C-alpha positions as CSV (number, residue, x, y, z in Angstrom):
1,Y,0.2,19.5,1.4
2,N,1.7,16.1,1.8
3,N,1.4,12.7,0.1
4,S,-0.8,11.2,2.8
5,Q,-3.5,13.8,1.9
6,M,-3.7,12.8,-1.8
7,S,-7.1,12.1,-3.1
8,A,-7.8,9.2,-5.6
9,K,-7.5,11.8,-8.4
10,D,-4.2,13.0,-7.1
11,I,-2.9,9.4,-6.9
12,D,-3.8,8.9,-10.6
13,S,-2.0,12.1,-11.5
14,F,1.1,11.9,-9.4
15,C,1.7,8.2,-8.8
16,L,2.1,6.7,-12.2
17,L,3.4,3.1,-12.2
18,N,5.1,1.3,-15.1
19,D,4.1,-2.2,-16.1
20,A,6.6,-3.9,-13.7
21,G,5.3,-1.8,-10.8
22,R,1.7,-2.6,-11.6
23,N,2.5,-6.3,-11.8
24,L,4.4,-6.2,-8.5
25,L,1.5,-4.4,-6.7
26,K,-1.1,-6.7,-8.2
27,T,0.8,-9.7,-7.0
28,A,1.3,-8.3,-3.5
29,M,-2.4,-7.4,-3.3
30,E,-3.4,-10.9,-4.2
31,K,-0.9,-12.8,-2.0
32,L,-1.4,-10.5,1.0
33,S,-5.1,-10.2,0.6
34,L,-4.9,-6.4,0.8
35,S,-7.8,-4.0,0.6
36,A,-8.3,-1.1,-1.7
37,R,-7.5,1.2,1.2
38,A,-4.2,-0.7,1.6
39,Y,-3.5,-0.2,-2.1
40,D,-3.9,3.5,-1.8
41,R,-1.6,3.6,1.2
42,I,1.1,1.6,-0.5
43,I,1.0,3.9,-3.4
44,K,1.3,7.0,-1.2
45,V,4.1,5.5,0.8
46,S,5.9,4.6,-2.5
47,R,5.5,8.2,-3.7
48,T,7.0,9.4,-0.4
49,I,10.0,7.0,-0.7
50,A,10.5,8.1,-4.3
51,D,10.4,11.8,-3.2
52,L,13.0,11.2,-0.5
53,E,15.3,9.8,-3.2
54,A,14.5,12.7,-5.5
55,A,13.1,10.3,-8.0
56,E,10.6,11.6,-10.5
57,N,8.8,8.3,-10.9
58,I,7.9,5.5,-8.5
59,G,10.1,2.5,-9.2
60,T,9.6,-1.1,-8.3
61,D,12.2,-0.7,-5.6
62,H,10.0,2.0,-4.0
63,L,6.9,-0.2,-4.3
64,A,8.7,-3.2,-2.8
65,E,9.9,-1.1,0.2
66,A,6.4,0.2,0.8
67,I,4.9,-3.3,0.5
68,Q,7.4,-4.5,3.0
69,Y,6.5,-1.8,5.5
70,R,2.8,-2.8,5.0
71,S,3.7,-6.4,5.7
72,L,5.6,-5.5,8.8
73,D,2.7,-3.4,10.0
74,R,0.3,-6.3,9.5
75,E,2.6,-8.6,11.5
76,S,2.9,-6.1,14.3
77,W,-0.9,-5.9,14.7
78,G,-1.4,-9.7,14.3
79,Y,-3.4,-9.6,11.0
């Protein structure tokens, strides 16, 4: 089992965000005009980044890194 296979229910259980994280993600979603699918992907990548650092919780630094990857992906594909 890996993070990319998480369902929406799993995301709600294993990818808890604090207020700062929710605000950061909300701002990114609005400014970058991201979809709900992109939201889920950012959360999953954030969980993976946190796991690689052996962090129990997703921090704003993990979210920021995942958002940056998403932005780079969009630039590469010309969106």
